[in-house]
DOGU-584362 format. One record per residue (C-alpha): residue in three letters; residue number from 1; x, y, z. Coordinates in Angstrom, 3 decimals, padded with zeros to 6 digits. Layout:
<sites>
code / pos / px / py / pz
ala / NUM / X / Y / Z $
...
</sites>
This chain:
<sites>
code / pos / px / py / pz
met / 1 / 158.959 / 159.596 / 087.427 $
lys / 2 / 159.195 / 161.281 / 090.763 $
tyr / 3 / 154.836 / 160.066 / 090.501 $
leu / 4 / 155.551 / 156.505 / 089.689 $
lys / 5 / 158.569 / 155.482 / 092.616 $
lys / 6 / 155.843 / 157.301 / 095.504 $
arg / 7 / 152.758 / 155.198 / 094.523 $
arg / 8 / 153.809 / 151.815 / 095.070 $
ile / 9 / 151.079 / 149.044 / 093.566 $
gly / 10 / 149.319 / 147.177 / 096.400 $
leu / 11 / 150.159 / 149.219 / 099.055 $
lys / 12 / 148.279 / 151.523 / 101.594 $
asn / 13 / 149.147 / 154.171 / 103.475 $
asn / 14 / 148.031 / 154.478 / 107.120 $
gly / 15 / 148.246 / 157.760 / 107.599 $
ser / 16 / 151.439 / 157.509 / 109.578 $
gly / 17 / 153.598 / 157.320 / 106.570 $
ala / 18 / 154.968 / 153.759 / 106.366 $
ser / 19 / 152.812 / 151.762 / 104.468 $
thr / 20 / 151.574 / 147.771 / 105.037 $
lys / 21 / 151.291 / 145.315 / 102.401 $
ser / 22 / 146.899 / 145.012 / 101.562 $
ser / 23 / 147.365 / 142.110 / 099.738 $
glu / 24 / 148.906 / 139.666 / 102.075 $
pro / 25 / 147.415 / 138.471 / 105.075 $
asp / 26 / 148.713 / 138.918 / 108.837 $
pro / 27 / 150.894 / 136.344 / 110.450 $
leu / 28 / 149.356 / 136.436 / 114.002 $
glu / 29 / 145.720 / 136.293 / 112.267 $
gly / 30 / 146.195 / 132.045 / 113.238 $
met / 31 / 147.551 / 132.786 / 117.075 $
ala / 32 / 143.729 / 133.875 / 117.771 $
asn / 33 / 142.841 / 131.245 / 116.234 $
met / 34 / 144.841 / 128.677 / 118.246 $
phe / 35 / 144.265 / 130.677 / 121.237 $
asp / 36 / 140.912 / 129.803 / 120.873 $
leu / 37 / 141.686 / 125.706 / 119.970 $
gly / 38 / 143.703 / 126.200 / 123.630 $
val / 39 / 141.286 / 127.683 / 125.807 $
val / 40 / 138.277 / 124.910 / 124.505 $
leu / 41 / 141.129 / 122.252 / 125.154 $
ile / 42 / 141.416 / 123.296 / 128.549 $
val / 43 / 137.933 / 123.856 / 129.179 $
gly / 44 / 137.261 / 119.951 / 127.608 $
leu / 45 / 139.751 / 118.276 / 130.548 $
leu / 46 / 138.308 / 120.247 / 133.021 $
leu / 47 / 134.938 / 118.877 / 132.445 $
thr / 48 / 135.991 / 115.588 / 131.433 $
leu / 49 / 138.510 / 115.277 / 134.348 $
phe / 50 / 135.094 / 115.536 / 137.040 $
ser / 51 / 133.052 / 113.573 / 134.885 $
val / 52 / 135.333 / 111.030 / 135.798 $
tyr / 53 / 136.655 / 110.953 / 138.510 $
his / 54 / 132.088 / 111.773 / 139.833 $
leu / 55 / 133.452 / 115.937 / 141.010 $
gln / 56 / 129.857 / 116.869 / 140.492 $
gly / 57 / 129.651 / 117.645 / 143.595 $
leu / 58 / 131.658 / 120.102 / 144.573 $
phe / 59 / 129.850 / 122.865 / 142.576 $
ser / 60 / 126.454 / 121.785 / 144.105 $
glu / 61 / 125.850 / 123.702 / 147.386 $
thr / 62 / 123.294 / 121.038 / 149.208 $
ser / 63 / 125.545 / 117.475 / 148.360 $
thr / 64 / 127.673 / 115.884 / 150.457 $
met / 65 / 130.670 / 114.250 / 149.538 $
thr / 66 / 134.089 / 112.751 / 151.462 $
ile / 67 / 137.566 / 112.391 / 149.875 $
leu / 68 / 140.830 / 110.250 / 151.111 $
lys / 69 / 143.689 / 111.551 / 150.702 $
gln / 70 / 147.165 / 109.655 / 150.915 $
asp / 71 / 150.649 / 110.614 / 150.857 $
lys / 72 / 152.312 / 108.132 / 149.158 $
lys / 73 / 155.795 / 108.994 / 150.663 $
thr / 74 / 154.233 / 109.191 / 154.746 $
his / 75 / 151.869 / 108.367 / 154.176 $
glu / 76 / 149.707 / 110.108 / 157.047 $
leu / 77 / 145.669 / 109.740 / 155.531 $
glu / 78 / 143.716 / 113.204 / 154.972 $
ile / 79 / 139.489 / 112.711 / 155.556 $
ile / 80 / 138.210 / 116.072 / 152.941 $
thr / 81 / 134.444 / 116.784 / 153.904 $
lys / 82 / 132.722 / 118.838 / 152.329 $
glu / 83 / 129.140 / 119.671 / 153.687 $
gly / 84 / 126.931 / 121.447 / 151.937 $
lys / 85 / 129.112 / 125.148 / 151.988 $
lys / 86 / 131.581 / 123.791 / 154.718 $
val / 87 / 134.901 / 121.999 / 153.449 $
ser / 88 / 136.393 / 120.400 / 156.448 $
ile / 89 / 139.913 / 118.375 / 156.285 $
lys / 90 / 140.795 / 116.276 / 159.503 $
lys / 91 / 144.281 / 114.806 / 158.949 $
val / 92 / 145.211 / 111.050 / 160.480 $
ser / 93 / 148.388 / 110.122 / 162.020 $
lys / 94 / 149.245 / 106.377 / 164.079 $
glu / 95 / 150.052 / 107.969 / 166.928 $
lys / 96 / 148.386 / 106.242 / 170.212 $
val / 97 / 146.042 / 108.489 / 172.207 $
gln / 98 / 144.420 / 108.177 / 175.082 $
gly / 99 / 140.949 / 108.810 / 176.953 $
lys / 100 / 137.968 / 107.765 / 177.673 $
gly / 101 / 134.788 / 107.262 / 174.945 $
glu / 102 / 132.603 / 104.857 / 174.564 $
arg / 103 / 132.186 / 101.853 / 171.870 $
leu / 104 / 131.135 / 102.613 / 168.562 $
gly / 105 / 131.340 / 099.535 / 166.766 $
val / 106 / 133.684 / 096.238 / 165.524 $
ala / 107 / 136.152 / 097.044 / 162.410 $
tyr / 108 / 137.468 / 093.810 / 160.778 $
lys / 109 / 140.164 / 093.790 / 158.632 $
leu / 110 / 139.215 / 090.627 / 155.520 $
asn / 111 / 141.443 / 088.623 / 153.544 $
asp / 112 / 141.314 / 091.080 / 150.472 $
gly / 113 / 143.107 / 093.546 / 152.592 $
ser / 114 / 139.461 / 095.376 / 152.729 $
met / 115 / 138.369 / 097.188 / 155.962 $
val / 116 / 134.365 / 096.779 / 157.295 $
tyr / 117 / 133.228 / 098.878 / 159.802 $
val / 118 / 129.852 / 097.176 / 161.679 $
pro / 119 / 127.919 / 099.811 / 163.484 $
glu / 120 / 126.807 / 098.745 / 166.801 $
</sites>
């Protein structure tokens, strides 16, 4: 009778004295698949965003890009310029300045609200 109590059908001894069932699947086995699926979805989302907003030029060393960003609350503008590997950020404010300079061109505001700059 002692022999039957130690030996249980469907159980394996893993050497540490504890027994594990060999016929039941591991409940955490599916979590690895969910993690892989999450990583694939995140990479796919990033690639989609880059293609929708035409931001592939951020990864090219020879490209030149200019992005205009405006804050909704303060209405401050930021001009982000990328030339090759160099990225520069310039903040535009509504403060008036004085000084000497030269005229570069003329800007016109159209009826639809857009602005056109015509260099001389």
